[in-house]
N, C-alpha and C positions, 0 to 999 in steps of 0.2 A: 468118644468125647466130642463135645461141641463147644465152640467158642461162644461165650455169652457176653463178654466185654473185652474191648481192646483199648488200652490207654497207655500213654507215656508217663502218667502221673503215678508214682509208687504209692502215694497216700490213697488215691482213689482205688488202686488195685487191692490194697490192704483192706480198705473199707468194704469192697465187694466181697472178698473172702469171708470177712467177719459177719457181714449181713447175711450171706448165704448160709453160713454155719448156724446162725441164730434161727434161720428158717428150716434147719434140718437138712440142708442140701450140701453134700460134699463137693468141694471145688478145689482145683489146683491152679497154681500160678505157673504159666509157661513162659519161656523166654526171659527168665529172671536175670540170668547172667550173660545173655547173648550180647548185650551192649559192650561187655568187656572185650569180646573178640573183635568187634568193630571199632572200639574206642570212641563211641559216639554218644554216650550219656543217655539221653531220652529219645534219640532218633529212632530207635527200635522199640516199638511199644510192647508192653507186657500183655499177655492174654490170660483171661480167666476162663477156665474150662470146667464143664460139668459133664456128668453122664448124659448121653443122648436123651434118655427118658426124662431127665430133670431139666433139660435146657429151656423149654418154654416157660415152665414155672419159675425158673431162676431168672429169666429175663423180666418176667412180671414183677418178681420180688425186688429186683434192682431198680426197675423203673418206678415202682410205687414208693420206694424208700429213698429215692435219690435226693441227697441234701442240696445238690446244685440246681434242682428243678424249682422254679419260682412257685411260691404258694398261690393257691387259687384266690 
């Protein structure tokens, strides 16, 4: 598994999982409940992981579909 996104924003993490699923790439959300151990809310970012062979394509999918990226 390789990390393709790290974010403290749970909405962005959810968007990434859904976007990758639409592209046919299986992804998992890591560190989802770790913040409860530390009691820190968003201080510990969530990580989106994919299979190593899908990682470069997953990064491309996320980059090209990023709603936070300014339009050209």
